[in-house]
N, CA, C and O atoms as a DFTB+ gen file, in Angstrom:
440 C
 N C O
     1  1      99.012     108.374      62.957
     2  2     100.549     109.278      64.033
     3  2      99.314     111.173      64.179
     4  3      99.550     112.361      64.398
     5  1      98.668     110.721      64.025
     6  2      97.711     111.904      64.312
     7  2      96.748     111.527      64.992
     8  3      95.637     111.961      64.687
     9  1      96.875     110.682      66.023
    10  2      95.833     110.308      66.614
    11  2      96.972     110.492      67.920
    12  3      96.541     111.196      68.833
    13  1      98.228     109.995      68.089
    14  2      98.976     109.997      68.757
    15  2      99.731     111.409      69.368
    16  3     100.211     111.917      70.381
    17  1      99.540     111.546      68.425
    18  2      99.770     113.387      68.856
    19  2      98.953     114.315      69.281
    20  3      99.056     115.395      69.863
    21  1      98.148     113.679      68.878
    22  2      96.458     114.667      69.315
    23  2      96.445     114.026      70.762
    24  3      96.141     114.748      71.712
    25  1      96.682     113.037      70.910
    26  2      96.623     112.579      72.422
    27  2      97.549     113.605      73.049
    28  3      97.212     114.710      73.477
    29  1      98.825     113.051      73.040
    30  2     100.004     114.132      73.199
    31  2      99.233     115.420      73.769
    32  3      99.082     115.786      74.935
    33  1      98.815     115.959      72.616
    34  2      98.464     117.417      72.965
    35  2      97.483     117.389      74.122
    36  3      97.593     118.265      74.980
    37  1      96.363     116.299      74.251
    38  2      95.815     116.673      75.194
    39  2      96.315     115.992      76.245
    40  3      95.676     116.328      77.242
    41  1      97.052     115.288      76.480
    42  2      97.364     115.113      77.721
    43  2      98.474     116.072      78.293
    44  3      98.656     116.124      79.510
    45  1      99.543     117.162      77.032
    46  2     100.033     118.232      77.560
    47  2      98.543     119.560      78.166
    48  3      98.997     120.309      79.031
    49  1      97.759     119.715      77.990
    50  2      96.817     120.605      77.799
    51  2      95.991     120.464      78.970
    52  3      95.037     121.229      79.110
    53  1      96.370     119.121      80.271
    54  2      95.530     118.877      80.800
    55  2      95.762     119.616      82.136
    56  3      96.887     119.968      82.490
    57  1      94.340     119.893      83.058
    58  2      94.465     120.698      84.185
    59  2      95.835     119.893      85.103
    60  3      96.456     118.915      84.687
    61  1      96.039     120.494      86.215
    62  2      97.143     120.446      86.869
    63  2      97.090     119.030      88.129
    64  3      98.015     118.404      88.647
    65  1      95.830     118.934      88.267
    66  2      95.357     118.128      89.075
    67  2      94.178     116.860      88.707
    68  3      93.385     116.172      89.350
    69  1      94.549     117.002      87.432
    70  2      93.711     115.818      87.102
    71  2      94.178     114.574      85.955
    72  3      95.026     114.731      85.077
    73  1      93.387     113.308      86.213
    74  2      94.124     112.172      86.606
    75  2      95.301     112.489      85.160
    76  3      96.496     112.299      85.382
    77  1      94.949     112.874      84.011
    78  2      95.493     113.314      83.085
    79  2      96.804     113.449      83.177
    80  3      97.574     112.631      82.673
    81  1      97.308     114.811      84.026
    82  2      98.120     115.425      84.440
    83  2      98.849     114.489      85.835
    84  3      99.899     114.883      86.342
    85  1      98.471     113.829      86.100
    86  2      99.250     112.900      86.885
    87  2      99.438     111.460      86.045
    88  3     100.288     110.856      86.699
    89  1      99.024     110.576      84.836
    90  2      99.821     109.712      84.250
    91  2     101.064     110.682      83.595
    92  3     102.215     110.538      84.005
    93  1     100.776     111.542      82.690
    94  2     102.203     112.696      82.505
    95  2     102.579     112.513      82.550
    96  3     103.263     111.943      81.700
    97  1     102.841     112.752      84.023
    98  2     104.417     112.912      84.541
    99  2     104.717     111.697      85.633
   100  3     105.520     111.823      86.557
   101  1     104.197     110.895      85.459
   102  2     104.413     109.303      85.894
   103  2     105.247     109.012      83.794
   104  3     106.354     109.381      83.401
   105  1     104.724     108.658      83.408
   106  2     104.887     108.782      81.798
   107  2     106.715     109.057      81.984
   108  3     107.653     108.297      82.230
   109  1     106.577     110.860      81.665
   110  2     108.228     111.477      81.685
   111  2     109.099     110.968      83.051
   112  3     110.206     110.434      82.981
   113  1     108.480     111.203      84.109
   114  2     109.348     109.892      85.022
   115  2     109.765     108.658      84.877
   116  3     110.904     108.320      85.199
   117  1     108.859     107.822      84.359
   118  2     109.354     106.671      83.579
   119  2     110.550     106.223      82.513
   120  3     111.360     105.303      82.403
   121  1     110.152     107.496      81.755
   122  2     110.778     107.985      80.211
   123  2     112.680     108.125      80.440
   124  3     113.712     107.616      80.004
   125  1     112.206     109.225      81.470
   126  2     113.514     109.284      81.462
   127  2     114.188     108.191      82.729
   128  3     115.353     107.960      82.405
   129  1     114.013     107.833      83.375
   130  2     114.624     106.499      84.171
   131  2     114.944     105.280      82.409
   132  3     115.946     104.571      82.499
   133  1     114.374     105.189      81.467
   134  2     114.698     104.029      81.018
   135  2     116.215     105.017      80.267
   136  3     117.375     104.619      80.372
   137  1     115.796     106.328      79.541
   138  2     117.176     106.801      79.007
   139  2     118.038     106.328      79.789
   140  3     118.862     105.472      79.468
   141  1     117.934     106.819      80.844
   142  2     119.334     106.436      82.094
   143  2     119.881     105.165      82.191
   144  3     121.084     105.000      82.396
   145  1     118.925     104.059      82.033
   146  2     119.134     103.375      82.028
   147  2     119.857     102.725      80.624
   148  3     120.579     101.743      80.794
   149  1     119.681     103.244      79.264
   150  2     119.781     102.576      78.373
   151  2     121.580     103.655      78.042
   152  3     122.505     103.403      77.270
   153  1     121.407     104.689      78.924
   154  2     122.683     105.306      78.402
   155  2     123.742     105.050      79.357
   156  3     124.794     105.680      79.253
   157  1     123.534     103.958      80.531
   158  2     124.080     102.870      80.839
   159  2     125.023     104.253      82.368
   160  3     126.236     104.263      82.574
   161  1     124.152     105.031      83.004
   162  2     124.411     105.742      84.177
   163  2     124.435     104.929      84.978
   164  3     125.220     105.369      85.817
   165  1     123.842     103.335      85.528
   166  2     123.567     102.951      86.826
   167  2     125.523     102.969      86.945
   168  3     126.099     103.275      87.989
   169  1     126.317     102.544      85.541
   170  2     127.207     102.253      86.465
   171  2     127.737     102.994      87.101
   172  3     128.657     102.426      87.689
   173  1     127.665     104.227      87.386
   174  2     128.165     105.454      87.439
   175  2     127.633     106.005      89.266
   176  3     127.922     107.036      89.873
   177  1     126.904     104.980      89.631
   178  2     126.467     105.373      91.088
   179  2     127.403     103.689      91.576
   180  3     126.805     102.761      92.120
   181  1     128.817     103.646      91.243
   182  2     129.642     103.518      92.108
   183  2     130.347     104.370      93.511
   184  3     130.776     104.066      94.624
   185  1     130.171     105.533      92.735
   186  2     130.616     106.756      93.711
   187  2     129.818     106.948      95.051
   188  3     129.551     108.000      95.631
   189  1     129.506     105.643      95.391
   190  2     128.806     105.992      97.024
   191  2     129.388     105.350      97.913
   192  3     129.192     105.368      99.128
   193  1     130.617     104.371      96.900
   194  2     131.123     103.221      97.529
   195  2     132.570     104.312      97.093
   196  3     133.492     103.737      97.672
   197  1     132.972     105.129      96.623
   198  2     134.343     106.227      96.404
   199  2     134.807     105.519      95.362
   200  3     135.876     106.096      95.159
   201  1     134.723     104.529      94.439
   202  2     134.747     103.763      93.133
   203  2     134.962     105.346      91.732
   204  3     134.269     106.334      91.977
   205  1     135.876     105.409      90.452
   206  2     134.798     105.691      89.775
   207  2     135.123     104.702      88.757
   208  3     136.209     104.145      88.594
   209  1     133.286     104.445      87.620
   210  2     133.671     103.558      87.131
   211  2     134.666     103.580      86.036
   212  3     134.967     102.567      85.404
   213  1     135.263     104.966      85.784
   214  2     135.080     105.202      84.382
   215  2     136.729     106.273      84.709
   216  3     136.648     107.452      85.053
   217  1     138.110     105.536      84.506
   218  2     139.137     106.547      84.544
   219  2     139.012     107.778      83.403
   220  3     139.599     108.853      83.518
   221  1     138.444     107.543      82.677
   222  2     138.394     109.330      81.597
   223  2     137.666     110.156      81.706
   224  3     137.223     110.761      80.730
   225  1     137.177     110.540      83.517
   226  2     136.207     111.418      83.736
   227  2     136.621     111.518      85.002
   228  3     137.043     110.544      85.626
   229  1     136.529     112.802      85.529
   230  2     136.972     113.376      87.022
   231  2     135.457     112.935      87.041
   232  3     134.502     112.855      86.267
   233  1     135.938     112.567      89.043
   234  2     135.098     112.222      89.920
   235  2     133.795     113.353      90.176
   236  3     132.615     113.224      90.501
   237  1     134.386     114.128      89.958
   238  2     132.874     115.596      89.513
   239  2     131.500     114.920      88.875
   240  3     130.295     114.872      89.118
   241  1     132.574     114.370      87.784
   242  2     131.518     114.332      86.243
   243  2     131.127     112.870      86.783
   244  3     129.916     112.684      86.663
   245  1     131.668     112.011      87.227
   246  2     130.973     110.229      87.546
   247  2     129.974     110.544      88.499
   248  3     128.962     109.932      88.158
   249  1     129.583     111.770      90.419
   250  2     129.381     110.967      90.444
   251  2     128.123     112.889      90.014
   252  3     127.228     113.184      90.806
   253  1     128.264     113.335      89.386
   254  2     127.311     113.643      89.062
   255  2     126.163     113.025      88.358
   256  3     125.003     113.178      88.740
   257  1     126.473     112.388      87.419
   258  2     126.334     111.562      86.276
   259  2     125.360     109.866      87.197
   260  3     124.397     109.248      86.744
   261  1     126.190     109.585      88.633
   262  2     125.059     108.968      89.350
   263  2     124.627     108.845      90.061
   264  3     124.014     107.883      90.523
   265  1     125.024     110.842      90.720
   266  2     123.226     111.056      91.135
   267  2     122.234     111.357      90.181
   268  3     121.071     111.045      90.437
   269  1     122.437     111.760      89.415
   270  2     121.000     111.995      88.389
   271  2     120.599     110.264      87.718
   272  3     119.887     109.686      86.897
   273  1     121.217     110.129      88.335
   274  2     120.620     107.986      87.818
   275  2     119.783     107.870      89.491
   276  3     118.608     107.675      89.802
   277  1     120.777     108.047      90.131
   278  2     119.848     107.290      91.975
   279  2     118.756     108.491      92.213
   280  3     117.981     108.157      93.109
   281  1     118.439     109.902      91.632
   282  2     117.788     110.723      91.747
   283  2     116.718     110.291      90.678
   284  3     115.631     110.703      91.084
   285  1     116.571     109.624      89.465
   286  2     115.638     109.261      88.779
   287  2     115.206     107.726      89.171
   288  3     114.049     107.310      89.110
   289  1     116.283     107.003      89.561
   290  2     115.935     105.702      90.326
   291  2     114.972     105.464      91.147
   292  3     114.024     104.691      91.006
   293  1     115.321     106.377      92.305
   294  2     114.084     107.135      93.463
   295  2     112.953     107.260      93.044
   296  3     111.977     106.513      93.117
   297  1     113.209     108.958      92.260
   298  2     111.623     108.875      91.824
   299  2     110.483     107.525      90.821
   300  3     109.295     107.250      90.987
   301  1     111.554     106.933      89.775
   302  2     111.043     105.664      90.284
   303  2     110.197     104.581      90.922
   304  3     109.036     104.191      90.803
   305  1     111.228     104.264      91.628
   306  2     110.212     103.433      92.334
   307  2     109.310     104.506      92.943
   308  3     108.102     104.283      92.867
   309  1     109.813     105.941      93.693
   310  2     108.860     106.184      94.892
   311  2     107.579     106.855      93.871
   312  3     106.441     106.615      94.273
   313  1     107.681     107.518      92.830
   314  2     106.446     108.798      92.845
   315  2     106.084     108.402      91.341
   316  3     105.597     109.280      90.629
   317  1     106.271     107.283      90.886
   318  2     105.642     106.950      89.780
   319  2     104.389     106.049      89.761
   320  3     103.375     106.099      89.064
   321  1     104.970     104.789      91.234
   322  2     103.319     104.742      91.456
   323  2     102.254     105.133      92.505
   324  3     101.099     104.705      92.502
   325  1     102.835     106.093      93.504
   326  2     102.037     107.108      93.384
   327  2     101.056     108.098      92.595
   328  3      99.995     108.633      92.916
   329  1     101.935     108.131      91.287
   330  2     101.455     109.198      90.413
   331  2      99.920     108.275      89.893
   332  3      98.741     108.521      90.148
   333  1     100.436     107.359      89.227
   334  2      99.566     105.963      88.864
   335  2      98.709     105.972      90.157
   336  3      97.544     105.609      89.998
   337  1      99.044     106.285      91.265
   338  2      97.522     105.364      92.256
   339  2      97.059     106.553      91.971
   340  3      96.367     106.326      90.978
   341  1      96.961     108.094      92.275
   342  2      96.346     108.881      92.273
   343  2      95.364     109.093      91.522
   344  3      94.178     109.324      91.759
   345  1      96.377     108.926      89.915
   346  2      95.848     109.099      88.345
   347  2      93.895     108.215      89.107
   348  3      92.744     108.592      89.328
   349  1      94.532     107.250      89.177
   350  2      93.319     106.450      89.443
   351  2      92.008     106.391      90.395
   352  3      90.843     105.999      90.452
   353  1      92.863     106.948      90.981
   354  2      91.402     107.737      92.730
   355  2      90.666     109.020      92.167
   356  3      89.523     109.329      92.503
   357  1      91.632     109.900      91.064
   358  2      91.051     111.443      90.967
   359  2      90.384     110.329      90.079
   360  3      89.568     109.768      90.810
   361  1      90.362     109.577      88.427
   362  2      89.603     109.412      87.823
   363  2      88.168     108.219      88.402
   364  3      87.191     108.209      87.653
   365  1      88.138     107.767      89.020
   366  2      87.410     107.020      90.184
   367  2      86.432     107.319      90.663
   368  3      85.301     106.855      90.511
   369  1      87.103     108.776      91.783
   370  2      86.312     110.090      92.469
   371  2      84.807     110.734      91.408
   372  3      83.591     110.811      91.580
   373  1      85.998     111.163      90.064
   374  2      85.058     111.378      89.422
   375  2      83.887     110.910      88.369
   376  3      82.877     111.511      88.002
   377  1      84.380     109.655      88.031
   378  2      83.463     108.604      87.591
   379  2      81.921     108.667      88.240
   380  3      80.800     108.748      87.737
   381  1      82.559     108.568      89.974
   382  2      81.467     108.313      90.983
   383  2      81.020     109.762      91.142
   384  3      79.891     109.864      91.621
   385  1      81.282     110.248      91.019
   386  2      80.356     111.354      91.115
   387  2      79.803     112.129      89.891
   388  3      78.862     112.922      89.903
   389  1      80.467     111.799      88.963
   390  2      79.831     112.253      87.373
   391  2      78.387     111.472      87.659
   392  3      77.430     112.157      88.020
   393  1      78.256     110.208      87.516
   394  2      77.249     109.357      87.887
   395  2      76.017     110.029      89.133
   396  3      74.856     110.358      88.891
   397  1      76.476     110.060      89.982
   398  2      75.131     110.217      91.149
   399  2      75.222     111.403      91.735
   400  3      74.812     111.592      92.880
   401  1      76.002     112.702      90.698
   402  2      76.043     113.738      91.480
   403  2      76.731     113.931      92.658
   404  3      77.363     113.053      93.245
   405  1      76.616     115.015      92.985
   406  2      77.064     115.961      93.683
   407  2      76.139     115.321      95.311
   408  3      74.930     115.113      95.410
   409  1      77.227     115.137      96.415
   410  2      76.583     114.332      97.358
   411  2      75.701     115.692      98.005
   412  3      76.066     116.809      97.638
   413  1      74.625     115.581      98.899
   414  2      74.041     116.579      99.732
   415  2      74.284     117.296     101.015
   416  3      74.188     116.864     102.164
   417  1      74.618     118.474     100.586
   418  2      75.478     118.904     101.762
   419  2      74.676     118.863     103.432
   420  3      73.610     119.478     103.393
   421  1      74.984     118.284     104.797
   422  2      73.897     118.574     105.847
   423  2      73.755     119.692     106.063
   424  3      74.542     120.590     105.764
   425  1      72.437     119.820     106.771
   426  2      72.063     121.075     107.432
   427  2      72.595     121.157     108.874
   428  3      72.207     120.620     109.911
   429  1      73.634     122.023     108.602
   430  2      73.605     121.945     110.974
   431  2      72.590     122.873     111.540
   432  3      72.204     123.014     112.701
   433  1      72.217     123.536     110.319
   434  2      70.850     125.078     111.603
   435  2      69.935     124.250     111.170
   436  3      69.766     123.823     110.028
   437  1      69.046     123.930     112.631
   438  2      68.054     123.704     112.594
   439  2      67.701     123.993     114.529
   440  3      66.568     123.828     114.981
């Protein structure tokens, strides 16, 4: 349990544009989408066709719940893969330059 908490603490304190930060953002979005699906908010997306899935809720509440699920769905489909690819590219970039050192700049002053 301490190892998991230590890992999460390390991720939380990561720099803004580090691979760990991008992985953390992707994990947060994926977990929010999973909670949205588990809570059954998918059925509230019927507000797009003008129907309400639950007669006990007002149309404003049902629309808000449906909109929350749609935003989480699109962020899961679009942003999570982008964040994961970005984390992988930055990690590869950092590994390459830590192994071979920084590239020598060209000197145009000749």
